[in-house]
N, C-alpha and C positions, 0 to 999 in steps of 0.2 A: 451607282445607285440613285434611283428617282426620291425615294422617299423611303424612311425606315422607324416605324414603332416602336420602341423601346418600351417592355413589360417589366422593365425592373430599376429598382431605383439607384443610386451611387451616389457620392460626394462631387462628380463633377461628370460631364461629357469628356471620354477620352479624347485626346487628338487624332487616336490612330481611326476611330467611327468618324471625327469629322473630314479627316483627310478621303474618305473612301465617298463622301457626296460629290456628285456632278454641281455644277454650277447651276443654282435654282433646285437642287434637290433639298429638302428639307428630315428633320429629323425629330423625332419628340420624345422625351424622356423627362424620368422625375430625378432631381437634383437635391441635396441641400446638406447641408453641414451635420448632419444626424439624420439617420434612419426613420425617425419623428418627427422631423423637419420639412417636410419633401413638397417642391413646389415643380409643377409639371414648367417645361419650356418646351419652345420649339426653335430647333439650329436651320437656320435658311443660308445655306452657301452663297455669298452675289458677287465673288469674285476669285482667283486663285488663290487669293491669302487671309479675306474678309467673310467674316459670320455674323449675318444678323438672329440676335436671341430677343424671344417674346413670351413672356411670363404668363402664364395660363392659369394659376393660380394654385391653391391648396390640396395635395392628393395625398394618397397613400399606398404604395406598393409594394410587390414583397421586396428583400433586399440582394443587389447583381452580388455575384459570386463568381470570385475570381480575385486578379491584380488591381481590378480597376473597381471593386468592391470598398465600403466601410473598413478601417481598419480595425474596430470594437465589435463585438459582437452584436447584433439586432436585437432588440428588444424583444419581451414574451409578444406582446400585439403583432409585433410582425413576424415572430417566428412561427404564429399560429398558421396563419395565411399560407404555410409551406407546407407540402405533400411529405410523406416518413422520407422518399429519396430522397427531395429535394433537404431534408433537415441532414441526411446524412451527409450530404458531397458539402453543406455549406460548413460541416463542422471535421469532416475527414481532410486529415492531411498526407498528403503523399510521402512514401518514407524512400531512400533510398536503399539498398542491399544492408542485410544486417554488417556485413561484414565489408561495407564503405568506410571509409574515413569521416563520414560530415555523416552518418546515420545519427549518433546519440547526439549530435548538437542540436537536431532540432527539437530535445527536450529541455534546450537552456531557459527554455519560457517558466520554470518549473523552479529556476534558482534559487530564487529568493523565498520558498515554500517550507514552511517547517517540518511537512510532510508529505510525501508524493508515494501516491498507493499505484503500487504497479498490478492492474487485473488480466487477465488472461478469457482470451475469446478460442485458446487452442492447447488449454492443458496437459500436459505432456507429452509437447511436444517438442522436437530438439530444437526448432527457430523460436517457441517459445521460450526456452531456457536461455538460449544466446540472446535473443533483442534484449531480454531484461539483465543478463548480466553485460550486455554494454551499455545500457543506459545507467545502469546505476554505480559502474565504473566512470562513468563520465559523472556521474554526479559526485562523486568521493574525491574523486581525482580533479576535477574542476569549480565545484561547488565546495568541497568542506562536510560535506554532509557526514554524521559522526557515527550512523549506525544501521545495518539491516536488519528488519523483523519478518519472519516467515510464518507465513502457514505449518509451523512445522513443531515438536513439542518443547516444549523450556529443557529440557534433561539432553535430548537428541542435539540441539542447538547450542549448548553449553561446550558438547566437545567437540563442535567446530568452531565456537568462540575462543577457549585453551590452547586450538592449535593455530590459529590466525593471529592470536594476540601474543603466541609463546607463552601462554601462563600453565601454571603447575596442574598436573593433573591432576583432578578431585577421585574420579575412578577407574584406576589406570587399564582395567581388563575390559571396560565396557566400550562398545561401537555402537555409533548412530546410526540411529533412522532401519531400525531392524523391522520394525513394522509395516517397512513403507515397501510399495512396490519396485523396481528398479529403474523403472522411467520417473518415479517421482523421488529425487532429491538422493538415489542413488546410481545417480546416469554419468557420462563423462563430462556434459558440458558443465552439471552442479561443481562438479571434481574441479575443473578447470579453474570456474572461477575463485573456490576456496583459494587452490594455490595462488591465485593473483592478488586477493587480499592479503593471506599470509607475505607475500612477498614484497607487496606495498607498505604492509605495518610496519616491516624490519627499518623500513629508511625513517619511523617515525617515533617521535620519544613514547613511551608505553603509554603515556596520561591520553595521548591526542591517537592512539591506533584507531582505526576504525572497528567497532563490536558486531557481534551474528547474535542475534538473541531467537527464539521461539515463543509467538503467542499462543499454542493450543493447547490444549491439557490430557489428551490421549495418555500419556506414559506416568500411571499411578504407579506403579511398581517402582518405574525409575526415579520417580522424583521421590519417593520415600528411601530409597535407596542414596539418595545425592544426601538428604539430609540427614539421614545417619551417618556419613560420611564426615562430613561437618563438623557434625556436634560431636563425633569422638574424637576428632582428631582438638578438637577447641572446646570442649565442655562436655567431659563424659557424664558427669551426675544429668545434665540437659540431656544426652545422649538416652541415658536409663531410662528416666521419664518418656521420652519421645518413643520410644521402644512398644513401652507399654502402652501406649493411646493407639499408633500405629499399629498396634497387635488387634485393636475390635479389626481393622481391615485384610490382615494377614491370611485367612483362609478363602480369599477373593480375590487375592493380587494379580493371580495369571489369567481370571475369569470373571473381571469386575462388573460386568452385565447381571453374572448370580446375585450380586448383593443388591441391587435391584428389587429383585425377586422378593430377595431374606426380607429384605425392609418392608418391603409391601405389605407381605403376610403377617412380620408381625404390630404392623402400623405404626412403625415408631421410624425415625431417622438415626437408627440404633448408633451409628458411628459420627454424626458431625457434631454431637459437642468436645469429642476427643478430637477431633481434626482440627474444628476451630480454636480451642484451647493451644495445640501446637505452634496455628500459626500467630496468634496473639502473642505469643511469647516470643518468637523469633521476631515478629515487628518490632517490640520494645527495643531487644537488644539493636533491632537498626539505627531505631532514633537515636541509641545513645552513641553510636560510632559515627566517625567519617563515613562519609557514602564511597569511598576510593574499597574499602574492605567490600571486594568484586565477591568473595569469597560466603560471606554473610547473604549479598546481594544473593546471588545464584539461591542460596538454602532460603533464601525467604519468599523466593517467587516457585522454588518447590513446594514449598507448604502452602503457598495459596492456589497452585495448581491441585495438590492433593484435596485443599478443599472443595474449589470447586466442582471437581470429577465425584467426590462423594455425592454433594447435588445433583449432579449432570445424569449419572447410573441410576439417581431413584429415580429422578422425572422420567426419565428413556424410558423404564422399566411400566411406566404409565400410560406409555404411547403419547405423551404430549406434545404438542409444537413447542411448552416452553423449554424442552433439553436443548433444540436449538438456540432458543435467546439464550439460555444460560452460556453456550458455548460462545456467542457472539459477545456477550458481555464481559464472559472472563478474556477476552482477546483483545476487548477496545481498554479495559482498565488495566491490565497489562501494557497495554501501549502507554498508556498516561503514564504507569507509574516510570516507564523509560525515559517518557519526555521529562517529568520531574527529575529522575536521576543526572540528566545528562544537561540542564538546563534551558535557557530559552535562546541557543543559537545551535 
């Protein structure tokens, strides 16, 4: 090689590139300790083992990609110079096969994070469920993550949690995920993961078993049933009050979308006061007992779901984007509640 201008910056000129030069050959490259402090250098090979280096001044080039690149992510100013394919190439990480032993080790970089969000570009595929399960197993086994929270309804997920943590069944006849299609939650890949959770938990004390929760709020009827089941068992007088309050929603439990139309026609949030009052009563109970009361914990979150769903179906009938905001806010509030309950670790 006679000469070679490099059009991307890095922490140093790689030795492999120096070795490609003939004697008298030149290589020009931006280098620096960090992407934002680059100097343009010219390397000239003067003998088999000697090189001359000349500093040509300050420059700003796009960051080099690959093994010889800066170890930290490039700053925004450098990223702004990259095209979209270059940005994707800079951020992408090549993964082994999903069933490879080292597949999930790539995600060790997130071991010290409090929350790891696993998004989805191939929702509903077997590969997505397998990959997500492999990553989650690794984070639980190797890094002690405490719970899994998914985009599913709280009462559905509670049935899975009772199974994997060997908790007593609150609704013995209930079956989870009835409203979902087979490819979403009701699939072999998820069932395999749930069986793994149960097996993993059997080796641990009850207080340290990994939990499974749902963040979503479409299970209106199931949540009302769960609240009443808990109160029937622990506070029959409060259960009678709850039945009266939830009686407002009874005509629409099987088809809650119709409730939004009825409330809109009447120009009032006809059931809001009742469901909020029920949530407040359960929150008061929850604050007065140790957080280890998982039954009350479930009942409170089911009451929260009913209150959020009542608002959601009213907003949805009006065709407002606010309905999606209510759903996202509910899921985030539920996650914050879980984090508070499980503590800083």
